[in-house]
Structure formats: structure tokens, C-alpha cells
gemmi code that builds the backbone of each chain (N, CA, C; Angstrom):
import gemmi

chains = {
    "A": [
        ("MET", (17.336, -8.444, 0.525), (16.749, -9.247, 1.609), (16.185, -8.310, 2.668)),
        ("THR", (15.072, -8.698, 3.229), (14.469, -7.882, 4.276), (14.365, -8.713, 5.552)),
        ("PRO", (14.404, -8.030, 6.706), (14.335, -8.794, 7.960), (13.035, -9.550, 8.074)),
        ("PHE", (13.100, -10.736, 8.621), (11.901, -11.539, 8.812), (11.438, -11.412, 10.256)),
        ("ALA", (10.177, -11.119, 10.428), (9.614, -11.036, 11.772), (8.343, -11.857, 11.805)),
        ("PRO", (8.156, -12.721, 12.800), (6.926, -13.522, 12.855), (5.703, -12.619, 13.048)),
        ("PRO", (4.542, -13.063, 12.553), (3.329, -12.254, 12.687), (3.010, -11.942, 14.149)),
        ("ARG", (2.550, -10.724, 14.357), (2.183, -10.317, 15.717), (0.672, -10.421, 15.885)),
        ("LYS", (0.215, -10.257, 17.131), (-1.214, -10.227, 17.412), (-1.815, -9.064, 16.642)),
        ("PRO", (-3.051, -9.128, 16.188), (-4.078, -10.140, 16.458), (-4.072, -11.280, 15.444)),
        ("TYR", (-3.035, -11.425, 14.622), (-3.061, -12.451, 13.582), (-2.940, -13.847, 14.187)),
        ("ARG", (-3.774, -14.756, 13.688), (-3.833, -16.118, 14.214), (-3.248, -17.095, 13.189)),
        ("PRO", (-2.459, -18.063, 13.645), (-1.882, -19.034, 12.708), (-2.882, -20.115, 12.285)),
        ("LEU", (-3.850, -19.746, 11.487), (-4.841, -20.722, 10.998), (-4.198, -21.602, 9.924)),
        ("THR", (-4.687, -22.839, 9.821), (-4.110, -23.754, 8.832), (-4.499, -23.310, 7.420)),
        ("ARG", (-3.709, -23.808, 6.483), (-3.956, -23.488, 5.079), (-5.361, -23.904, 4.659)),
        ("THR", (-5.789, -25.100, 5.098), (-7.120, -25.607, 4.726), (-8.215, -24.706, 5.287)),
        ("THR", (-8.047, -24.269, 6.538), (-9.048, -23.394, 7.159), (-9.155, -22.079, 6.389)),
        ("VAL", (-7.997, -21.504, 6.066), (-8.006, -20.218, 5.357), (-8.604, -20.378, 3.956)),
        ("ARG", (-8.306, -21.512, 3.336), (-8.907, -21.765, 2.011), (-10.423, -21.854, 2.122)),
        ("ALA", (-10.882, -22.571, 3.145), (-12.333, -22.728, 3.340), (-12.977, -21.368, 3.637)),
        ("LEU", (-12.318, -20.569, 4.478), (-12.850, -19.238, 4.798), (-12.903, -18.348, 3.553)),
        ("SER", (-11.899, -18.495, 2.695), (-11.879, -17.669, 1.484), (-13.015, -18.059, 0.542)),
        ("VAL", (-13.294, -19.355, 0.471), (-14.405, -19.813, -0.385), (-15.723, -19.291, 0.176)),
        ("LEU", (-15.849, -19.372, 1.514), (-17.087, -18.894, 2.150), (-17.271, -17.395, 1.940)),
        ("SER", (-16.207, -16.628, 2.125), (-16.367, -15.175, 2.053), (-16.484, -14.688, 0.609)),
        ("ILE", (-15.540, -15.081, -0.243), (-15.579, -14.595, -1.634), (-16.707, -15.285, -2.415)),
        ("GLY", (-16.803, -16.603, -2.249), (-17.874, -17.339, -2.914), (-19.243, -16.903, -2.421)),
        ("GLY", (-19.344, -16.658, -1.119), (-20.613, -16.217, -0.522), (-21.066, -14.881, -1.085)),
        ("LEU", (-20.126, -13.962, -1.220), (-20.477, -12.630, -1.734), (-20.927, -12.691, -3.190)),
        ("TRP", (-20.176, -13.472, -4.001), (-20.565, -13.589, -5.416), (-21.899, -14.325, -5.559)),
        ("SER", (-22.106, -15.344, -4.706), (-23.386, -16.063, -4.748), (-24.526, -15.129, -4.370)),
        ("TRP", (-24.281, -14.330, -3.346), (-25.285, -13.344, -2.928), (-25.645, -12.427, -4.087)),
        ("PHE", (-24.606, -11.908, -4.766), (-24.846, -10.990, -5.884), (-25.625, -11.665, -7.013)),
        ("LEU", (-25.170, -12.861, -7.388), (-25.808, -13.558, -8.520), (-27.245, -13.948, -8.200)),
        ("LEU", (-27.473, -14.464, -6.959), (-28.836, -14.861, -6.582), (-29.752, -13.641, -6.508)),
        ("LYS", (-29.215, -12.553, -5.988), (-30.010, -11.323, -5.885), (-30.355, -10.789, -7.281)),
        ("PHE", (-29.405, -10.979, -8.203), (-29.621, -10.522, -9.576), (-30.627, -11.419, -10.300)),
        ("LEU", (-30.476, -12.742, -10.081), (-31.333, -13.693, -10.789), (-32.722, -13.812, -10.168)),
        ("LEU", (-32.824, -13.493, -8.883), (-34.124, -13.586, -8.197), (-34.539, -12.210, -7.669)),
        ("PRO", (-34.767, -11.261, -8.587), (-35.055, -9.890, -8.120), (-36.366, -9.781, -7.354)),
        ("SER", (-37.319, -10.639, -7.704), (-38.610, -10.526, -7.021), (-38.873, -11.779, -6.185)),
        ("ALA", (-37.841, -12.181, -5.434), (-37.972, -13.395, -4.633), (-38.909, -13.162, -3.451)),
        ("SER", (-39.464, -14.276, -2.970), (-40.363, -14.171, -1.814), (-39.544, -13.892, -0.553)),
        ("GLY", (-40.226, -13.643, 0.532), (-39.575, -13.273, 1.789), (-38.547, -14.270, 2.277)),
        ("VAL", (-38.899, -15.572, 2.207), (-37.991, -16.609, 2.725), (-36.715, -16.686, 1.881)),
        ("VAL", (-36.905, -16.688, 0.563), (-35.743, -16.763, -0.341), (-34.866, -15.522, -0.153)),
        ("GLU", (-35.521, -14.400, -0.030), (-34.795, -13.125, 0.187), (-33.962, -13.214, 1.460)),
        ("LEU", (-34.557, -13.818, 2.476), (-33.865, -13.973, 3.761), (-32.658, -14.900, 3.614)),
        ("MET", (-32.844, -16.008, 2.884), (-31.746, -16.967, 2.673), (-30.594, -16.307, 1.921)),
        ("VAL", (-30.945, -15.513, 0.919), (-29.919, -14.821, 0.133), (-29.182, -13.811, 1.025)),
        ("GLY", (-29.946, -13.161, 1.871), (-29.349, -12.212, 2.818), (-28.410, -12.908, 3.799)),
        ("LEU", (-28.814, -14.118, 4.225), (-27.977, -14.899, 5.146), (-26.642, -15.275, 4.510)),
        ("LEU", (-26.683, -15.485, 3.192), (-25.461, -15.827, 2.449), (-24.443, -14.683, 2.584)),
        ("ALA", (-24.933, -13.468, 2.452), (-24.050, -12.299, 2.592), (-23.525, -12.196, 4.018)),
        ("LEU", (-24.388, -12.553, 4.977), (-23.983, -12.501, 6.389), (-22.880, -13.532, 6.662)),
        ("VAL", (-23.071, -14.737, 6.131), (-22.057, -15.801, 6.285), (-20.732, -15.335, 5.679)),
        ("ALA", (-20.817, -14.724, 4.503), (-19.606, -14.228, 3.829), (-18.901, -13.188, 4.695)),
        ("ALA", (-19.679, -12.308, 5.296), (-19.095, -11.249, 6.133), (-18.458, -11.832, 7.386)),
        ("VAL", (-19.133, -12.804, 7.995), (-18.602, -13.423, 9.223), (-17.322, -14.211, 8.905)),
        ("ALA", (-17.323, -14.928, 7.774), (-16.131, -15.718, 7.386), (-14.947, -14.815, 7.075)),
        ("ALA", (-15.241, -13.599, 6.630), (-14.149, -12.680, 6.269), (-13.371, -12.213, 7.498)),
        ("ILE", (-13.993, -12.259, 8.679), (-13.310, -11.757, 9.890), (-12.101, -12.636, 10.246)),
        ("PRO", (-12.288, -13.957, 10.475), (-11.089, -14.767, 10.764), (-10.120, -14.833, 9.586)),
        ("LEU", (-10.677, -14.742, 8.361), (-9.794, -14.755, 7.177), (-8.813, -13.583, 7.235)),
        ("MET", (-9.343, -12.414, 7.576), (-8.490, -11.220, 7.595), (-7.642, -11.122, 8.858)),
        ("LEU", (-7.849, -12.061, 9.791), (-7.020, -12.092, 10.995), (-6.051, -13.274, 10.969)),
        ("SER", (-5.947, -13.955, 9.821), (-5.036, -15.096, 9.718), (-3.631, -14.608, 9.379)),
        ("THR", (-2.653, -15.501, 9.546), (-1.272, -15.120, 9.225), (-1.100, -14.889, 7.718)),
        ("TYR", (-1.987, -15.500, 6.921), (-1.931, -15.243, 5.485), (-2.279, -13.774, 5.202)),
        ("ALA", (-3.232, -13.246, 5.983), (-3.600, -11.837, 5.830), (-2.439, -10.947, 6.265)),
        ("PHE", (-1.720, -11.410, 7.296), (-0.531, -10.665, 7.732), (0.462, -10.573, 6.581)),
        ("ARG", (0.710, -11.737, 5.936), (1.669, -11.762, 4.836), (1.174, -10.943, 3.646)),
        ("ALA", (-0.134, -10.863, 3.481), (-0.690, -10.108, 2.352), (-0.622, -8.605, 2.594)),
        ("ASN", (-0.575, -8.211, 3.858), (-0.659, -6.780, 4.161), (0.540, -6.219, 4.919)),
        ("ALA", (1.504, -7.074, 5.269), (2.643, -6.616, 6.072), (3.559, -5.697, 5.272)),
        ("PRO", (4.198, -4.742, 5.950), (5.201, -3.938, 5.258), (6.403, -4.811, 4.859)),
        ("ASP", (7.168, -4.361, 3.868), (8.294, -5.155, 3.364), (9.255, -5.592, 4.467)),
        ("GLY", (9.424, -4.751, 5.479), (10.383, -5.050, 6.536), (9.994, -6.208, 7.433)),
        ("GLN", (8.752, -6.665, 7.352), (8.303, -7.723, 8.266), (8.121, -9.074, 7.595)),
        ("ILE", (8.384, -9.141, 6.292), (8.331, -10.432, 5.591), (9.613, -10.557, 4.763)),
        ("ASP", (9.989, -11.794, 4.444), (11.248, -11.945, 3.700), (11.020, -11.752, 2.203)),
        ("GLU", (12.120, -11.795, 1.447), (12.043, -11.419, 0.022), (11.153, -12.353, -0.798)),
        ("ARG", (11.124, -13.650, -0.454), (10.233, -14.574, -1.179), (8.774, -14.226, -0.905)),
        ("GLU", (8.482, -13.895, 0.344), (7.106, -13.537, 0.704), (6.683, -12.229, 0.029)),
        ("VAL", (7.638, -11.291, -0.105), (7.342, -10.033, -0.805), (6.975, -10.345, -2.259)),
        ("LEU", (7.752, -11.262, -2.875), (7.496, -11.655, -4.262), (6.108, -12.290, -4.400)),
        ("GLU", (5.768, -13.186, -3.480), (4.460, -13.855, -3.519), (3.331, -12.851, -3.307)),
        ("ARG", (3.543, -11.921, -2.357), (2.525, -10.903, -2.091), (2.320, -10.033, -3.337)),
        ("ASN", (3.425, -9.644, -3.992), (3.312, -8.811, -5.192), (2.554, -9.541, -6.301)),
        ("ARG", (2.809, -10.849, -6.429), (2.079, -11.649, -7.428), (0.582, -11.662, -7.109)),
        ("ALA", (0.276, -11.848, -5.816), (-1.133, -11.893, -5.400), (-1.821, -10.556, -5.689)),
        ("TYR", (-1.119, -9.455, -5.423), (-1.721, -8.139, -5.679), (-1.837, -7.861, -7.175)),
        ("HIS", (-0.900, -8.387, -7.945), (-0.965, -8.213, -9.398), (-2.232, -8.894, -9.940)),
        ("HIS", (-2.489, -10.123, -9.462), (-3.683, -10.836, -9.919), (-4.958, -10.186, -9.383)),
        ("THR", (-4.878, -9.610, -8.183), (-6.039, -8.890, -7.649), (-6.336, -7.663, -8.499)),
        ("LEU", (-5.282, -6.989, -8.952), (-5.466, -5.814, -9.809), (-6.142, -6.215, -11.125)),
        ("LEU", (-5.694, -7.331, -11.711), (-6.308, -7.814, -12.954), (-7.782, -8.133, -12.737)),
        ("TYR", (-8.073, -8.762, -11.578), (-9.456, -9.101, -11.214), (-10.302, -7.833, -11.101)),
        ("LEU", (-9.731, -6.827, -10.410), (-10.460, -5.574, -10.206), (-10.708, -4.849, -11.532)),
        ("LEU", (-9.682, -4.795, -12.380), (-9.826, -4.114, -13.669), (-10.878, -4.802, -14.529)),
        ("THR", (-10.866, -6.136, -14.520), (-11.873, -6.885, -15.282), (-13.268, -6.596, -14.731)),
        ("GLY", (-13.362, -6.572, -13.394), (-14.651, -6.315, -12.744), (-15.171, -4.926, -13.037)),
        ("VAL", (-14.281, -3.936, -12.981), (-14.701, -2.549, -13.253), (-15.129, -2.417, -14.715)),
        ("LEU", (-14.409, -3.119, -15.599), (-14.792, -3.107, -17.023), (-16.194, -3.694, -17.189)),
        ("LEU", (-16.453, -4.796, -16.476), (-17.784, -5.425, -16.523), (-18.854, -4.457, -16.011)),
        ("ALA", (-18.508, -3.726, -14.947), (-19.459, -2.768, -14.378), (-19.776, -1.659, -15.376)),
        ("TYR", (-18.727, -1.180, -16.078), (-18.951, -0.152, -17.102), (-19.841, -0.688, -18.216)),
        ("ILE", (-19.546, -1.936, -18.629), (-20.370, -2.550, -19.686), (-21.817, -2.675, -19.212)),
        ("ALA", (-21.977, -3.058, -17.934), (-23.336, -3.205, -17.379), (-24.064, -1.859, -17.371)),
        ("ILE", (-23.334, -0.783, -17.044), (-23.955, 0.551, -17.019), (-24.438, 0.922, -18.425)),
        ("GLU", (-23.584, 0.668, -19.421), (-23.944, 0.979, -20.808), (-25.077, 0.070, -21.306)),
        ("ALA", (-25.033, -1.200, -20.860), (-26.025, -2.180, -21.332), (-27.404, -1.963, -20.712)),
        ("ARG", (-27.478, -1.091, -19.726), (-28.776, -0.854, -19.061), (-29.834, -0.362, -20.053)),
        ("ARG", (-29.377, 0.315, -21.108), (-30.320, 0.821, -22.116), (-31.065, -0.323, -22.807)),
        ("PHE", (-30.346, -1.442, -22.975), (-30.923, -2.575, -23.714), (-31.403, -3.711, -22.802)),
        ("VAL", (-30.820, -3.780, -21.611), (-31.199, -4.855, -20.665), (-31.748, -4.205, -19.396)),
        ("PRO", (-33.063, -4.132, -19.300), (-33.655, -3.442, -18.143), (-33.306, -4.096, -16.802)),
        ("ALA", (-32.981, -5.386, -16.811), (-32.667, -6.078, -15.550), (-31.407, -5.524, -14.890)),
        ("LEU", (-30.542, -4.902, -15.704), (-29.305, -4.343, -15.146), (-29.588, -2.958, -14.558)),
        ("SER", (-30.310, -2.948, -13.477), (-30.685, -1.675, -12.852), (-29.497, -1.090, -12.101)),
        ("LEU", (-29.655, 0.140, -11.655), (-28.565, 0.795, -10.911), (-28.219, 0.052, -9.621)),
        ("PRO", (-29.226, -0.456, -8.844), (-28.871, -1.238, -7.655), (-28.042, -2.487, -7.980)),
        ("VAL", (-28.301, -3.102, -9.147), (-27.534, -4.295, -9.541), (-26.076, -3.912, -9.777)),
        ("VAL", (-25.869, -2.821, -10.501), (-24.493, -2.356, -10.760), (-23.832, -1.956, -9.446)),
        ("SER", (-24.609, -1.333, -8.580), (-24.085, -0.931, -7.273), (-23.664, -2.159, -6.461)),
        ("ASN", (-24.491, -3.208, -6.502), (-24.144, -4.465, -5.810), (-22.879, -5.077, -6.398)),
        ("LEU", (-22.765, -5.019, -7.719), (-21.586, -5.576, -8.393), (-20.321, -4.845, -7.916)),
        ("LEU", (-20.409, -3.528, -7.840), (-19.245, -2.749, -7.391), (-18.914, -3.058, -5.928)),
        ("GLN", (-19.955, -3.242, -5.122), (-19.742, -3.598, -3.707), (-19.010, -4.934, -3.582)),
        ("VAL", (-19.479, -5.915, -4.359), (-18.870, -7.253, -4.326), (-17.420, -7.175, -4.801)),
        ("LEU", (-17.196, -6.396, -5.864), (-15.833, -6.255, -6.377), (-14.921, -5.639, -5.325)),
        ("PHE", (-15.413, -4.598, -4.678), (-14.617, -3.899, -3.665), (-14.289, -4.833, -2.494)),
        ("LEU", (-15.319, -5.496, -1.968), (-15.109, -6.347, -0.782), (-14.264, -7.586, -1.093)),
        ("THR", (-14.508, -8.186, -2.262), (-13.726, -9.383, -2.586), (-12.273, -9.033, -2.891)),
        ("SER", (-12.034, -7.846, -3.432), (-10.643, -7.479, -3.736), (-9.840, -7.257, -2.454)),
        ("ILE", (-10.516, -6.985, -1.340), (-9.812, -6.848, -0.053), (-9.334, -8.231, 0.405)),
        ("ALA", (-10.188, -9.232, 0.228), (-9.863, -10.579, 0.723), (-9.055, -11.402, -0.279)),
        ("LEU", (-9.080, -11.008, -1.552), (-8.458, -11.843, -2.586), (-6.953, -12.082, -2.404)),
        ("PRO", (-6.131, -11.056, -2.071), (-4.695, -11.354, -1.896), (-4.448, -12.421, -0.828)),
        ("THR", (-5.178, -12.350, 0.287), (-5.036, -13.357, 1.348), (-5.444, -14.734, 0.828)),
        ("ALA", (-6.564, -14.774, 0.107), (-7.049, -16.053, -0.441), (-6.044, -16.635, -1.431)),
        ("LEU", (-5.491, -15.789, -2.283), (-4.523, -16.281, -3.280), (-3.283, -16.848, -2.593)),
        ("LEU", (-2.820, -16.192, -1.537), (-1.643, -16.692, -0.814), (-1.932, -18.072, -0.215)),
        ("ALA", (-3.134, -18.237, 0.329), (-3.490, -19.531, 0.935), (-3.624, -20.623, -0.130)),
        ("TRP", (-4.210, -20.286, -1.270), (-4.415, -21.299, -2.320), (-3.115, -21.652, -3.019)),
        ("ARG", (-2.147, -20.734, -3.018), (-0.863, -21.028, -3.683), (0.141, -21.656, -2.726)),
        ("ASP", (-0.157, -21.647, -1.445), (0.756, -22.208, -0.454), (0.815, -23.724, -0.624)),
        ("ARG", (2.025, -24.243, -0.699), (2.163, -25.682, -0.912), (2.300, -26.458, 0.399)),
        ("GLY", (2.038, -25.785, 1.503), (2.003, -26.484, 2.771), (3.331, -26.931, 3.301)),
        ("GLU", (4.392, -26.183, 2.984), (5.724, -26.500, 3.514), (5.712, -26.333, 5.030)),
        ("PRO", (6.150, -27.334, 5.774), (6.179, -27.176, 7.231), (7.168, -26.097, 7.647)),
        ("ASP", (6.911, -25.518, 8.814), (7.727, -24.393, 9.274), (9.096, -24.828, 9.791)),
        ("GLY", (9.294, -26.065, 10.075), (10.594, -26.501, 10.549), (10.829, -27.931, 10.150)),
        ("GLU", (11.592, -28.626, 10.924), (11.841, -30.036, 10.597), (11.528, -30.895, 11.806)),
    ],
    "B": [
        ("MET", (18.126, -8.580, -22.205), (17.837, -8.701, -20.764), (17.829, -10.180, -20.383)),
        ("HIS", (18.418, -10.491, -19.264), (18.407, -11.874, -18.799), (17.027, -12.192, -18.232)),
        ("LYS", (16.424, -13.244, -18.768), (15.081, -13.607, -18.307), (15.191, -14.474, -17.053)),
        ("ALA", (14.464, -14.097, -16.018), (14.497, -14.872, -14.775), (13.823, -16.218, -14.994)),
        ("SER", (14.586, -17.286, -14.940), (14.001, -18.609, -15.180), (13.917, -19.419, -13.895)),
        ("GLY", (14.519, -18.888, -12.821), (14.503, -19.600, -11.548), (15.458, -20.769, -11.542)),
        ("ALA", (16.386, -20.784, -12.534), (17.281, -21.936, -12.643), (18.624, -21.674, -11.961)),
        ("VAL", (18.595, -21.231, -10.742), (19.830, -21.088, -9.980), (19.936, -22.310, -9.077)),
        ("HIS", (20.984, -23.082, -9.293), (21.172, -24.302, -8.496), (21.948, -23.959, -7.234)),
        ("ASN", (21.675, -24.707, -6.177), (22.393, -24.404, -4.932), (22.675, -25.677, -4.141)),
        ("ARG", (23.587, -25.512, -3.197), (23.963, -26.634, -2.318), (23.582, -26.338, -0.875)),
        ("ILE", (22.526, -25.577, -0.694), (22.133, -25.186, 0.667), (21.826, -26.418, 1.523)),
        ("ALA", (21.076, -27.352, 0.950), (20.702, -28.555, 1.722), (21.942, -29.331, 2.164)),
        ("LEU", (22.915, -29.422, 1.262), (24.157, -30.167, 1.566), (24.913, -29.505, 2.717)),
        ("PHE", (25.115, -28.194, 2.598), (25.852, -27.473, 3.647), (25.076, -27.459, 4.967)),
        ("ARG", (23.772, -27.328, 4.859), (22.954, -27.286, 6.082), (23.043, -28.615, 6.820)),
        ("THR", (22.917, -29.707, 6.077), (22.984, -31.034, 6.699), (24.374, -31.264, 7.299)),
        ("GLU", (25.380, -30.851, 6.548), (26.758, -31.039, 7.020), (27.001, -30.285, 8.330)),
        ("ARG", (26.403, -29.105, 8.439), (26.585, -28.316, 9.677), (25.603, -28.731, 10.784)),
        ("GLY", (24.753, -29.674, 10.490), (23.800, -30.150, 11.492), (22.739, -29.125, 11.863)),
        ("LEU", (22.337, -28.327, 10.875), (21.341, -27.285, 11.140), (19.958, -27.718, 10.661)),
        ("THR", (18.947, -27.347, 11.430), (17.575, -27.535, 10.942), (17.252, -26.353, 10.034)),
        ("ARG", (16.164, -26.510, 9.285), (15.739, -25.392, 8.424), (15.422, -24.154, 9.266)),
        ("LYS", (14.815, -24.411, 10.400), (14.427, -23.298, 11.264), (15.669, -22.566, 11.782)),
        ("ALA", (16.688, -23.346, 12.182), (17.914, -22.738, 12.710), (18.622, -21.928, 11.630)),
        ("LEU", (18.676, -22.503, 10.420), (19.321, -21.782, 9.318), (18.533, -20.519, 8.963)),
        ("ALA", (17.204, -20.647, 9.007), (16.358, -19.488, 8.702), (16.619, -18.345, 9.674)),
        ("GLU", (16.839, -18.694, 10.917), (17.135, -17.650, 11.910), (18.487, -16.994, 11.626)),
        ("LEU", (19.449, -17.810, 11.182), (20.785, -17.271, 10.898), (20.776, -16.304, 9.707)),
        ("VAL", (19.950, -16.612, 8.702), (19.932, -15.749, 7.513), (18.741, -14.790, 7.508)),
        ("ASP", (17.932, -14.860, 8.566), (16.819, -13.924, 8.758), (15.737, -14.035, 7.672)),
        ("VAL", (15.273, -15.265, 7.445), (14.130, -15.466, 6.539), (13.125, -16.402, 7.210)),
        ("ASN", (11.971, -16.533, 6.581), (10.960, -17.478, 7.051), (11.494, -18.906, 6.832)),
        ("PRO", (11.332, -19.821, 7.784), (11.797, -21.205, 7.581), (11.274, -21.847, 6.294)),
        ("GLN", (10.071, -21.465, 5.877), (9.519, -22.009, 4.629), (10.396, -21.646, 3.431)),
        ("THR", (11.032, -20.477, 3.505), (11.859, -20.003, 2.392), (13.070, -20.917, 2.186)),
        ("ILE", (13.594, -21.479, 3.269), (14.717, -22.414, 3.151), (14.281, -23.623, 2.312)),
        ("GLY", (13.077, -24.125, 2.579), (12.539, -25.253, 1.810), (12.398, -24.907, 0.330)),
        ("PHE", (11.883, -23.713, 0.053), (11.732, -23.274, -1.342), (13.094, -23.203, -2.036)),
        ("LEU", (14.094, -22.686, -1.316), (15.446, -22.566, -1.889), (16.045, -23.944, -2.153)),
        ("GLU", (15.913, -24.834, -1.176), (16.510, -26.175, -1.305), (15.876, -26.961, -2.448)),
        ("ARG", (14.590, -26.757, -2.664), (13.918, -27.473, -3.757), (14.160, -26.813, -5.114)),
        ("GLY", (14.779, -25.622, -5.085), (15.022, -24.896, -6.327), (13.788, -24.175, -6.832)),
        ("ASP", (12.814, -23.980, -5.950), (11.584, -23.281, -6.343), (11.723, -21.761, -6.260)),
        ("TYR", (12.805, -21.313, -5.662), (13.007, -19.870, -5.515), (14.496, -19.555, -5.631)),
        ("SER", (14.805, -18.511, -6.393), (16.205, -18.070, -6.516), (16.408, -16.844, -5.646)),
        ("PRO", (17.446, -16.856, -4.801), (17.600, -15.753, -3.859), (18.174, -14.500, -4.513)),
        ("SER", (18.016, -13.377, -3.823), (18.644, -12.137, -4.274), (20.149, -12.250, -4.018)),
        ("VAL", (20.907, -11.338, -4.585), (22.362, -11.324, -4.363), (22.649, -11.172, -2.872)),
        ("GLU", (21.892, -10.309, -2.215), (22.105, -10.058, -0.783), (21.897, -11.334, 0.039)),
        ("LEU", (20.819, -12.062, -0.285), (20.541, -13.296, 0.471), (21.597, -14.365, 0.156)),
        ("ALA", (22.019, -14.442, -1.110), (23.060, -15.418, -1.492), (24.354, -15.120, -0.733)),
        ("LEU", (24.707, -13.846, -0.641), (25.925, -13.469, 0.094), (25.791, -13.782, 1.584)),
        ("THR", (24.577, -13.622, 2.109), (24.359, -13.935, 3.532), (24.545, -15.428, 3.777)),
        ("PHE", (24.018, -16.260, 2.869), (24.211, -17.714, 2.996), (25.697, -18.051, 2.959)),
        ("ALA", (26.411, -17.436, 2.011), (27.848, -17.712, 1.876), (28.584, -17.326, 3.158)),
        ("ARG", (28.203, -16.207, 3.740), (28.858, -15.761, 4.983), (28.552, -16.724, 6.128)),
        ("VAL", (27.282, -17.156, 6.222), (26.875, -18.061, 7.308), (27.623, -19.393, 7.206)),
        ("PHE", (27.781, -19.916, 5.986), (28.470, -21.204, 5.809), (29.997, -21.049, 5.718)),
        ("GLY", (30.457, -19.805, 5.588), (31.896, -19.570, 5.518), (32.517, -20.069, 4.228)),
        ("VAL", (31.753, -19.961, 3.129), (32.271, -20.382, 1.813), (32.001, -19.268, 0.803)),
        ("SER", (32.547, -19.430, -0.389), (32.294, -18.428, -1.428), (30.899, -18.653, -2.023)),
        ("VAL", (30.380, -17.618, -2.657), (29.048, -17.734, -3.287), (29.080, -18.799, -4.387)),
        ("ASP", (30.223, -18.891, -5.078), (30.386, -19.903, -6.146), (30.211, -21.322, -5.628)),
        ("ALA", (30.659, -21.526, -4.398), (30.579, -22.882, -3.831), (29.132, -23.249, -3.491)),
        ("LEU", (28.303, -22.238, -3.298), (26.906, -22.465, -2.886), (25.906, -22.374, -4.031)),
        ("PHE", (26.147, -21.450, -4.948), (25.171, -21.196, -6.019), (25.837, -21.304, -7.390)),
        ("SER", (25.072, -21.802, -8.351), (25.590, -21.916, -9.717), (24.430, -21.861, -10.706)),
        ("LEU", (24.739, -21.338, -11.907), (23.718, -21.346, -12.962), (23.617, -22.736, -13.605)),
        ("ASP", (24.686, -23.507, -13.482), (24.693, -24.888, -14.013), (24.491, -25.859, -12.864)),
        ("PRO", (23.907, -27.021, -13.124), (23.711, -27.998, -12.038), (25.050, -28.440, -11.458)),
        ("PHE", (25.084, -28.622, -10.156), (26.301, -29.101, -9.506), (26.474, -30.588, -9.828)),
        ("PRO", (27.732, -31.066, -10.006), (27.910, -32.506, -10.194), (27.523, -33.245, -8.921)),
        ("SER", (27.046, -34.469, -9.085), (26.616, -35.217, -7.899), (27.845, -35.596, -7.073)),
        ("LEU", (27.619, -35.890, -5.816), (28.708, -36.241, -4.903), (29.417, -37.505, -5.399)),
        ("ALA", (28.634, -38.462, -5.927), (29.211, -39.715, -6.439), (30.161, -39.437, -7.598)),
        ("ASP", (29.752, -38.524, -8.498), (30.612, -38.174, -9.639), (31.910, -37.527, -9.170)),
        ("GLN", (31.761, -36.626, -8.180), (32.938, -35.921, -7.672), (33.903, -36.890, -6.995)),
        ("LEU", (33.347, -37.816, -6.201), (34.180, -38.795, -5.504), (34.855, -39.735, -6.504)),
        ("GLY", (34.105, -40.108, -7.536), (34.641, -40.984, -8.572), (35.796, -40.333, -9.296)),
        ("ALA", (35.655, -39.026, -9.594), (36.701, -38.300, -10.308), (37.954, -38.160, -9.456)),
        ("ALA", (37.743, -38.046, -8.148), (38.881, -37.806, -7.256), (39.510, -39.092, -6.733)),
        ("SER", (38.857, -40.236, -6.956), (39.332, -41.489, -6.360), (40.621, -41.977, -7.021)),
        ("PRO", (41.686, -42.253, -6.240), (42.934, -42.743, -6.822), (42.780, -44.144, -7.396)),
        ("ILE", (41.875, -44.956, -6.846), (41.668, -46.325, -7.349), (41.173, -46.264, -8.786)),
        ("ASP", (40.210, -45.362, -9.003), (39.665, -45.215, -10.342), (40.747, -44.786, -11.335)),
        ("SER", (41.624, -43.837, -10.897), (42.647, -43.345, -11.800), (43.638, -44.449, -12.150)),
        ("GLU", (43.941, -45.311, -11.134), (44.889, -46.404, -11.381), (44.296, -47.395, -12.378)),
        ("GLN", (42.995, -47.714, -12.187), (42.338, -48.686, -13.062), (42.293, -48.191, -14.501)),
        ("SER", (42.067, -46.890, -14.657), (41.973, -46.342, -16.001), (43.378, -46.053, -16.525)),
    ],
}
model = gemmi.Model(1)
for chain_id, residues in chains.items():
    chain = gemmi.Chain(chain_id)
    for i, (resn, *xyz) in enumerate(residues, 1):
        res = gemmi.Residue()
        res.name, res.seqid = resn, gemmi.SeqId(i, " ")
        for name, pos in zip(("N", "CA", "C"), xyz):
            atom = gemmi.Atom()
            atom.name, atom.element = name, gemmi.Element(name[0])
            atom.pos, atom.b_iso = gemmi.Position(*pos), 0.0
            res.add_atom(atom)
        chain.add_residue(res)
    model.add_chain(chain)
structure = gemmi.Structure()
structure.add_model(model)
structure.setup_entities()
């Protein structure tokens, strides 16, 4: 058992629904940005701008997400969360690791496939790695929020 | 190797109610998040030996009285078994 300490500033006690919505905006926004940029390589100025705005929305949504109490639980040292929370955090990081390994494998395949698929240019692979890196930072927090069953803090 | 199945039964809710404690108050006594008390009471989480011993100390009972690998008999069954009226009738 480890001592339990409530989250300190700057972490904000956002509701589970808010954190879930922020996670969809940030992680979903980044993947949408990547896919749209990949599928519309020669988009016109307006479309390019809209796709760029998607990445901006994702980045802005990631700020409150990473300042929520779920982010605290995802990143706190063992001494500041209890043993159940440590277990949940470890599960979230385990799934994030699987996500990252799958993503890196995809990136390697994309690098090799460039010989046969010209659309998989180096900037595309670079964008894929960027999305993988940024989403893996937010994923443990998102997983904790999506797995939370909304148990009230008291009675 | 014993496979963790999460099937550790407990009487935390019973003892907590009997002592008139809220989940939050009990959580403070055993130094965990109040949500963890809910997980334990529902049987969704099995505590470590250290946490089980802390609960036993807080309630002033043995670990056996609080935790079991087998389901605890219901209060009605226990009262029925102990009732002298029932024994006389049988």
C-alpha cells in the first residue's frame, strides 16, 4: 500500500465526461490531421487551412487534458496514488506501450513500402511518428478517463 | 502459480456501515482514495496484504473476519443457524 495524497496544483478536477471529450479532440484530432494530410496531399489553400486548424484544436485540447486529475494519476509517483491507482496506471501504460510498438512497426513498414508506394513520402512517415509520439503522451490519461466507472468520491 | 482472479470476498461494507463510517472517512483511515473503497466493496479490486492488514487493524478484527477466498454466508443464514427457535423446531 502506498500513501494517498490528493492531486496538487496545477491539476484541475475535470469531470470524466470532459476529460473523455478532450481526449477525443486531442487524440482524434491529431490522427484526423495525419490522415487528411495524407489523403489530401495537394489540397487547396482553404482545405489545407482547415486541416491545419484540426491540429491546432488537438493541441489546444491537450492542454486541459494534461492538467486534469486523470493526468495526475497517469503521471504521479507511486507515493502519491494508492495501490489500485498504481495498478490502473500500469495497465494504461501497458496498453500505451502496445499502441506505440504497433505504431512504430507501421512506421517501419511505411518506410520499406516507400519503394512501391510513392505516396508514402518521408514527410508522411515523419508526420506518422509525430502523431504517435504526441498521442502516446496523452493516451494513458485518456485510457484512465475512459475506464473510469464514475464512482463518486464520497457518500 | 496462483492466478489472480480478483475473487477475494470481503465484509468491508458491513463493518463500515456498522461503525457508521462514510467511504471517505474510511479511506482517510486506511490512506487510500475514497473511490478505492467502492471498488473493494463491490469486489472489483482485491487489496494487497498490507492494505488488508490495515483494514483489519482499523476495524479491530482479524483479517479472516474481513477477507475470504470463499463467499461469506449471508447474515440471514448466519442468524438462522444461530437461532434457538430454529434448533428447537428441528
